N, C-alpha and C positions, 0 to 999 in steps of 0.2 A: 438610447439603447439601454435595455434592462439588463441587469446583472442577475441572471437566473441560473440555477443548477438543476440537473435532473431530479425527478422525484425518486425515492427509494423504490426498489423493485423487490417485493417479498422480503421485508426485513424480518418477519417472523420465521420464514423459511431459512434465512441466512443464519439467524440465531440458533434454530434447531440444528442445522448442519454443523455449526461450530460446537454445539454440545456433543456431537458424535466424535469429535477429535479427542485424541489422547491428550493427557496432561502436558507432556513436553510441547506439543504443537500449540495447545491453547495458551501456554505461558509465553511461547515465542510470539505468537500473533498478538496477544495482549500487550506485550512490551512494545512491539512495532506500532501497534494501533495507538497506544498512549504517546509514543514519541512523535507520531505525526500530528496527533491532536494538540500537543503542546509545543509544536514547532514555532508557533507564533500566536498572535491574537486574531480573533475573528476567523478561525478555521472551522469549516463545516464538513462533516462527513456524510457520505451517502452509501448505505449498505445495498447490496443487490444479490439476488440469487435468481438466475434465469430458469424458467420452468422446463426448458428442454434438458434432457439428460446430457451430461458432460459439456454444458454450454457456459459454465463459469459461475463463480460466486466470489465476493470479496468486498472491499471498501475503498472508495476513492475519496481523497481529501481535497478540499477547494479552498482558495482564497477568492472571495467573490465568486465569479463563475469560472475561474481559471483552476484547473486541476494541477496539483503539485506532487501527489503521491497516490499510487495504486498498490494495494496489497491483496494478494490472492493466496489464501491458504490452500494447500494441497493435502487433503485428508489421507488419501492412499499412500502418498510418498513421504509425509511427515515434514514438510518444509513450507516456506512461504516464498512466492515470487513477488518481487517488488520492482516497480517502474517509477522513475523520478524524472519527469520532464524538466529541462532546464539544467541538468547535471551531465557533464561529459562522461559517457559510459566508459570511455577509455581509461580515465582516472580510477573509476571503480574496478575495473578489470586489473589494472596495474597493482591495486592494493590486494588482490588475491581473491576477489569474489567471483564465483562461478557464473558466467552469463548463460542466458537461454539461447536457443536458436532463434528466438524472436528478439529482434534488435532492442536493446535498452533494458531488458528484464534481467534480474539477477536473483539467484537462489540463496536464501538464508536458511541454514539447517540447524544451527545451534545458537544458544543465547550469546556466546562469545562474539559470534559474527554480527548478531543483532546489535549488541552494544557498539561495536566498531562501525556499524553502518549508520548510526544516528547522525553523524556529522553530514552525511549526504542528504538525509531528509531535511535537515535545517538548511543546507545549501540550496536545495531544490525550492523550499519555501521562499527563501530570500531572493532567489533568482526570478521567481514567478510573481512576487509581490508587486514589482513595478508594472507588470502587464495587467494586474487585477485592478489598479487604480483608475 
């Protein structure tokens, strides 16, 4: 079995869209992006921007072929949605983070929230590392 991850989808379009974000959102997203990238060794990121309008853009972080963190910046709303496979969403909700109507996703609006959220990024990485081996 090969350990493959998807190719990036329009990374230049992703970066152009990110440039359109205001500074607070760029800083928030950059911090979360860096936190995921440095959650462990051998982490790989894949940027994507789908060509259809309103179809999504973001970054997914992998250990081998196993995703452990999905980050979707929302330009219009000024926040980042984050999904962490392998982490109990109930624990994140109890800690006061706002959940999405889509199960497992949480809204990060301010840097303070992003800093507090890093522990779950690391927890997701650690939970998924055994399945990537």
